[in-house]
C-alpha positions in Angstrom: 91.0 59.8 130.9 89.4 56.5 131.4 86.1 55.7 132.2 84.8 52.5 132.4 85.8 51.1 129.0 85.6 54.4 127.2 88.9 56.7 126.4 89.2 60.1 125.7 92.0 61.2 123.9 93.5 64.8 122.8 92.4 66.0 119.6 95.7 67.7 118.5 97.6 65.4 116.5 101.2 65.1 118.1 99.0 64.8 121.5 97.2 62.5 120.3 99.7 60.5 118.9 101.7 60.1 122.6 99.2 59.2 124.8 97.8 56.7 122.3 101.1 55.0 122.2 100.5 54.6 126.0 97.3 52.5 125.5 97.8 50.7 122.2 98.1 47.3 123.4 94.5 47.5 124.7 93.0 47.9 121.3 94.9 44.9 119.9 92.1 42.9 120.0 90.3 41.6 116.4 87.3 42.7 114.7 84.1 43.0 115.9 81.6 41.8 113.4 77.7 43.4 114.0 74.2 42.8 112.7 71.1 44.3 113.2 67.6 43.1 112.8 64.4 44.8 113.3 61.2 43.7 115.0 58.0 44.5 114.0 57.0 42.6 117.5 56.9 45.2 120.5 60.0 45.0 123.1 57.6 43.4 125.6 56.9 40.1 123.1 60.2 39.4 122.1 62.0 39.7 125.6 61.9 36.2 126.5 63.5 35.2 123.3 65.8 37.9 123.5 67.2 36.4 126.7 67.1 33.1 125.2 69.2 33.6 122.5 71.7 35.6 125.3 72.4 32.5 127.3 72.3 30.4 124.3 75.2 32.7 122.8 77.4 34.4 125.7 79.9 34.7 122.7 77.8 37.6 121.3 76.3 41.0 122.4 72.8 41.2 122.1 71.5 45.1 122.1 67.3 46.2 121.8 66.3 49.6 121.1 62.7 50.3 121.2 61.5 52.7 119.1 57.9 54.3 119.5 55.6 55.5 117.1 57.0 54.4 113.9 55.0 51.5 111.3 58.2 50.5 109.9 59.9 48.3 112.5 58.9 48.7 116.4 62.1 47.1 118.0 65.6 47.5 116.2 68.4 44.7 117.5 71.7 44.7 117.2 74.2 41.8 117.5 77.9 42.1 118.3 80.5 39.8 118.6 84.4 39.0 117.2 84.1 35.1 116.6 84.1 35.2 112.2 83.0 32.0 111.9 79.6 32.2 113.8 79.3 35.3 111.6 80.2 32.9 108.5 77.8 30.4 109.8 75.4 31.3 112.5 73.6 29.1 114.2 70.0 28.2 113.8 68.8 31.1 116.3 69.6 33.5 113.5 
């Protein structure tokens, strides 16, 4: 069963192998590189900056996850992408 980009595969190993063979080529893309940074500022304060980063770097996915009532940080920001060169020498936005 598929819903958008999510695949539900059976748990029985023999059936899983058979079903996975049908979709295996869809998973041949390179690795995904990921980092998380934490902000003590609220999401409202950093939203414009996050929007600018998204616009400047379309090859990466930016996630913003507010955490209310916690002193350590207010927002967890994730950055995911497939370009190894970008991760090895990140642009000035990092």
